[in-house]
C-alpha positions as CSV (number, residue, x, y, z in Angstrom):
1,M,76.1,7.4,15.6
2,M,73.1,5.2,15.2
3,L,72.6,2.5,17.2
4,N,69.8,-0.4,16.0
5,L,68.6,-2.9,18.5
6,D,66.6,-5.0,17.0
7,E,64.0,-6.8,19.8
8,R,62.1,-10.5,19.5
9,A,59.0,-11.1,20.0
10,I,58.1,-13.1,22.3
11,N,57.1,-16.8,21.1
12,D,54.1,-17.6,21.9
13,G,55.0,-22.1,21.3
14,R,55.7,-24.5,23.6
15,G,59.5,-24.8,21.9
16,E,62.0,-25.6,24.7
17,G,65.1,-25.2,22.1
18,D,64.6,-21.7,20.8
19,D,68.4,-20.1,21.0
20,V,68.2,-16.5,21.9
21,K,70.3,-13.8,19.8
22,R,72.4,-12.4,21.6
23,F,73.5,-8.6,20.6
24,E,76.7,-8.4,20.3
25,P,78.0,-4.8,19.1
26,E,80.7,-4.4,16.8
27,R,84.3,-3.5,18.0
28,P,85.9,-0.4,17.1
29,R,88.7,-1.1,15.0
30,Q,91.8,1.7,15.7
31,T,93.5,0.9,12.9
32,G,92.2,3.7,10.8
33,L,93.0,6.3,13.9
34,W,96.5,5.2,13.4
35,V,96.8,5.1,9.8
36,A,95.2,8.8,9.9
37,L,98.6,9.7,13.0
38,A,100.7,8.6,10.7
39,L,99.8,10.3,7.8
40,L,99.6,13.7,9.5
41,L,103.3,12.5,10.6
42,C,104.5,11.9,7.0
43,A,102.4,15.0,6.4
44,S,104.6,16.9,9.0
45,V,107.8,15.4,7.7
46,A,107.4,16.1,4.6
47,A,105.9,20.0,5.5
48,G,109.3,20.0,7.5
49,V,111.7,18.9,4.5
50,Y,109.6,21.3,2.4
51,G,109.5,24.0,4.4
52,Y,113.6,23.5,4.6
53,R,114.2,23.0,1.2
54,A,111.6,26.3,0.7
55,L,113.8,28.5,3.0
56,K,116.8,28.0,1.5
57,D,115.6,28.5,-1.9
58,A,114.1,31.7,-0.6
59,G,117.5,32.6,1.2
60,I,115.8,32.7,4.6
61,Q,118.1,33.3,7.8
62,L,119.1,30.6,9.9
63,A,117.5,32.9,13.0
64,Q,114.1,32.5,11.3
65,V,114.3,28.6,12.2
66,P,113.9,28.7,15.8
67,G,110.7,30.3,15.2
68,M,109.6,27.8,12.9
69,M,110.8,25.2,15.3
70,N,108.5,26.7,17.8
71,S,105.7,26.4,15.3
72,V,106.3,22.5,14.3
73,A,106.6,22.1,18.4
74,D,103.1,23.8,18.8
75,L,101.8,22.1,15.8
76,S,103.1,18.2,17.5
77,G,101.7,19.6,21.1
78,R,97.9,19.9,18.9
79,F,98.8,16.7,17.9
80,R,99.4,15.3,20.8
81,S,96.0,16.9,22.4
82,M,94.3,15.7,19.1
83,E,95.8,12.1,20.5
84,Q,94.8,12.3,23.5
85,T,91.0,13.5,22.4
86,A,90.8,10.9,20.3
87,G,92.0,8.1,22.8
88,A,90.0,9.5,25.3
89,W,87.0,9.5,22.8
90,A,87.9,5.4,22.3
91,G,87.3,4.7,25.9
92,D,84.0,6.9,26.0
93,K,83.3,4.2,23.2
94,Q,84.1,1.3,24.6
95,K,82.4,3.0,27.9
96,L,79.2,3.0,25.6
97,F,79.4,-0.2,24.2
98,D,80.2,-1.9,27.4
99,R,76.6,-0.2,28.9
100,L,74.9,-1.4,25.7
101,G,76.1,-5.1,26.2
102,S,75.0,-4.5,29.9
103,L,71.5,-3.3,28.7
104,E,71.3,-5.8,26.3
105,R,71.9,-8.8,28.8
106,R,69.2,-7.2,31.0
107,V,66.8,-6.8,28.0
108,N,67.3,-10.6,26.9
109,A,66.8,-11.4,30.8
110,S,63.9,-9.4,31.1
111,L,63.0,-11.2,27.5
112,Q,63.3,-14.6,29.5
113,K,61.1,-14.3,32.2
114,A,58.8,-12.8,30.1
115,R,58.9,-15.6,27.8
116,E,58.5,-17.7,30.5
117,H,55.7,-16.3,31.9
118,A,54.2,-16.4,28.7
119,D,54.8,-19.9,28.4
120,T,53.2,-20.8,32.1
121,V,50.2,-18.7,31.5
122,T,49.4,-20.2,28.1
123,D,50.1,-23.4,29.5
124,Q,46.9,-22.4,32.3
125,L,45.1,-21.2,29.9
126,R,44.9,-24.1,27.8
127,T,44.5,-26.8,30.6
128,Q,41.7,-24.7,31.8
129,I,40.4,-24.2,27.6
130,E,40.5,-27.8,27.5
131,D,39.3,-29.0,31.0
132,E,35.8,-26.8,30.1
133,M,35.8,-28.2,26.5
134,D,35.9,-31.6,28.1
135,E,33.3,-30.6,31.1
136,R,31.2,-29.0,27.8
137,A,31.5,-32.5,25.6
138,A,30.3,-34.8,28.7
139,V,27.3,-32.2,29.2
140,A,26.7,-32.5,25.1
141,D,27.3,-36.1,25.3
142,G,24.5,-36.7,28.4
143,R,22.3,-34.5,26.2
144,L,22.3,-36.8,23.4
145,D,22.2,-39.4,25.0
146,K,18.9,-38.3,26.7
147,L,17.8,-36.9,23.2
148,E,18.4,-40.4,21.6
149,V,16.4,-42.2,24.5
150,A,13.7,-40.0,24.0
151,Q,13.5,-40.1,21.0
152,A,13.6,-44.1,20.8
153,S,10.3,-44.2,23.4
154,N,8.5,-41.5,21.2
155,Q,9.0,-43.8,18.2
156,A,8.0,-46.4,20.3
157,Q,5.0,-44.7,21.7
158,F,4.4,-43.4,18.0
159,A,4.3,-46.9,16.8
160,Q,2.0,-48.0,19.5
161,L,-0.4,-45.0,18.6
162,R,-0.5,-46.4,15.0
163,T,-1.4,-49.5,16.2
164,D,-3.9,-48.5,18.4
165,L,-5.3,-46.0,15.9
166,A,-5.7,-48.9,13.3
167,N,-6.8,-51.3,15.8
168,A,-9.9,-48.3,16.6
169,R,-10.6,-47.9,12.9
170,Q,-10.9,-51.9,12.3
171,E,-13.3,-51.7,15.5
172,I,-15.3,-48.8,14.6
173,A,-15.3,-50.2,10.7
174,S,-16.9,-53.0,12.7
175,L,-19.4,-51.6,14.7
176,R,-20.6,-49.7,12.2
177,R,-21.3,-52.7,9.7
178,S,-22.9,-53.8,12.8
179,S,-24.9,-51.0,13.9
180,E,-26.2,-50.7,10.0
181,S,-27.2,-54.4,10.4
182,E,-29.0,-53.8,13.3
183,F,-30.8,-50.7,12.1
184,A,-31.5,-52.7,9.4
185,S,-33.2,-55.9,11.2
186,L,-35.1,-53.1,13.9
187,H,-36.4,-51.2,10.2
188,R,-37.7,-54.6,9.1
189,N,-38.8,-55.8,12.5
190,A,-40.3,-52.2,12.7
191,E,-42.1,-52.8,9.3
192,Q,-43.7,-56.5,9.9
193,T,-44.8,-54.4,13.3
194,D,-46.4,-52.0,11.3
195,R,-47.9,-54.5,9.5
196,A,-49.0,-56.9,11.5
197,V,-50.6,-53.7,13.8
198,E,-52.8,-52.9,10.3
199,A,-53.7,-56.5,9.6
200,L,-54.8,-56.5,13.8
201,G,-56.8,-53.0,12.5
202,R,-58.3,-54.3,10.1
203,R,-59.2,-57.5,10.9
204,F,-60.7,-56.0,14.4
205,D,-62.4,-53.0,12.0
206,R,-60.4,-50.6,14.8
207,Q,-60.2,-46.8,14.0
208,R,-56.8,-45.6,14.5
209,I,-56.4,-41.6,16.5
210,D,-53.0,-40.1,15.9
211,F,-51.6,-38.2,19.1
212,E,-49.0,-36.3,20.1
213,V,-48.3,-36.1,23.9
214,A,-45.9,-33.6,25.4
215,K,-43.5,-35.1,28.6
216,N,-44.7,-34.6,31.9
217,R,-48.6,-33.9,30.8
218,D,-51.4,-35.7,31.8
219,T,-52.9,-35.7,27.9
220,A,-56.3,-37.6,26.9
221,I,-55.8,-38.8,23.9
222,I,-59.8,-40.0,23.7
223,P,-62.4,-39.3,26.7
224,G,-61.7,-42.3,28.9
225,V,-58.3,-42.9,27.8
226,A,-55.4,-40.4,29.2
227,L,-51.2,-40.7,28.9
228,K,-48.6,-38.9,31.1
229,V,-45.0,-39.4,29.7
230,T,-42.5,-39.3,32.4
231,D,-39.3,-39.9,30.7
232,T,-37.8,-40.6,27.2
233,D,-35.0,-41.9,25.8
234,V,-34.2,-41.0,21.9
235,R,-31.3,-42.5,21.8
236,Y,-33.1,-46.0,22.1
237,Q,-36.2,-44.9,21.3
238,Q,-38.2,-46.1,24.2
239,F,-40.7,-43.6,26.5
240,S,-41.6,-44.5,30.4
241,G,-44.7,-43.2,32.0
242,W,-48.7,-44.8,32.8
243,I,-52.1,-44.9,31.1
244,R,-55.6,-43.5,32.8
245,L,-58.7,-44.8,32.2
246,L,-61.9,-43.1,32.9
247,P,-64.2,-43.3,34.7
248,E,-62.9,-46.6,36.3
249,A,-59.6,-44.3,37.7
250,R,-57.5,-47.6,36.5
251,F,-53.5,-47.1,36.3
252,L,-51.1,-49.0,33.6
253,W,-47.6,-48.3,33.8
254,V,-45.8,-48.5,31.5
255,N,-41.7,-48.8,31.6
256,E,-38.9,-48.5,29.1
257,H,-41.6,-49.3,26.4
258,G,-40.0,-49.1,23.0
259,I,-41.4,-47.9,19.7
260,H,-43.7,-50.0,17.2
261,Q,-44.9,-52.5,20.4
262,P,-48.2,-52.3,20.8
263,V,-49.7,-51.7,24.4
264,A,-52.7,-53.8,24.9
265,F,-55.4,-52.8,27.1
266,Y,-59.0,-53.3,28.1
267,R,-61.5,-51.1,29.4
268,Q,-64.7,-52.7,31.9
269,R,-66.9,-51.8,29.4
270,D,-65.5,-53.0,26.4
271,S,-65.3,-56.2,24.7
272,Q,-62.5,-55.5,22.4
273,P,-59.0,-54.1,23.1
274,F,-57.2,-51.0,22.7
275,D,-53.7,-50.9,21.6
276,L,-51.5,-47.4,22.0
277,V,-48.6,-47.9,19.4
278,V,-45.2,-45.0,19.8
279,T,-43.5,-44.7,16.5
280,R,-41.2,-41.4,17.6
281,V,-39.9,-40.5,20.6
282,T,-38.1,-37.2,21.2
283,A,-36.8,-35.3,24.3
284,E,-39.7,-34.0,25.0
285,S,-42.4,-35.7,23.5
286,I,-43.8,-38.9,22.4
287,V,-45.8,-39.4,18.9
288,G,-47.6,-42.5,17.8
289,Y,-51.5,-43.8,17.3
290,L,-54.6,-45.8,19.0
291,L,-56.4,-48.5,17.7
292,K,-59.8,-48.1,18.8
293,P,-62.6,-50.8,18.5
294,A,-65.1,-49.9,16.2
295,D,-68.0,-50.9,18.7
296,A,-66.4,-49.4,21.7
297,N,-69.2,-47.5,23.4
298,Q,-68.2,-44.1,25.2
299,Q,-69.8,-43.0,28.2
300,A,-71.4,-39.8,27.8
301,G,-70.0,-37.2,29.9
302,A,-66.8,-39.3,31.3
303,P,-64.8,-36.9,33.8
304,V,-61.9,-35.7,31.2
305,A,-62.8,-31.9,32.3
306,S,-59.4,-31.9,34.0
307,L,-57.1,-33.4,30.9
308,E,-55.7,-31.7,28.1
309,L,-57.0,-33.6,24.4
310,A,-53.9,-34.8,22.4
311,A,-53.2,-32.7,19.7
312,P,-54.9,-34.1,16.5
313,L,-52.6,-35.6,14.0
314,A,-53.0,-36.4,10.1
315,R,-53.1,-40.2,9.4
316,Q,-49.8,-41.1,7.3
317,E,-50.1,-44.3,5.6
318,D,-47.3,-46.9,6.1
């Protein structure tokens, strides 16, 4: 006989009202056994009656009947042995069913314990997971708050930078317009100065001598007049230095003097002034011209041997 046992899976849910379906083995019914015995008894009686009639019809001696009765008794003994065997088999079967019932109760108890343990572990895991999720959510919320604050601060800084940039552009444009206006005014003033100097030159009938003097070199522009440049300012087009007059060995100091501004000086033996005009200032030299009176007497043999003559420049028409 084959026995099928249904095992229920452990429910991972939290249902507390789930009923445990118990396995109830089907109790054997002895009705079939008794029916079989009754049929066997009826068959024995019918066989006896049929045998008696057959013996009678065949003319069998009555002396043979005891032997036949012994056979019947032996057959009855066998029937009783079979009945006892069947009863023992039924008892063993009942014990087997009892053992199966006990096994089912133990299995159900184990399943119930396993289910309770699984529910406990599931609750612990769920609580732990919920706590971790809450903690991570709190951390994420804090980070989002910081990001929002940082973003708001960055937006405010960007707005301030845009405002500052717009103001700087306006200031640059204003400075550019002002510089252009100042440069135009300076250019007009320089042109006016040049024209005035030219007018003075024509008025006094002066001779123009162009020169270029290197920085930190004592250079003779004409015999008796030397120039040394000690500092230059390219940005503001200014220079500093001195003019040395020979042979009287007098010095005329010039400090931060601008371009197109004449430096007037006299020599002792001349009645007309000299005008020294610088037209361009570079990092290493200055460029300009000297207006010398036409009737200026030059002393022969002036001590200019130790001076470097200025490089002659072509006269430029303004």
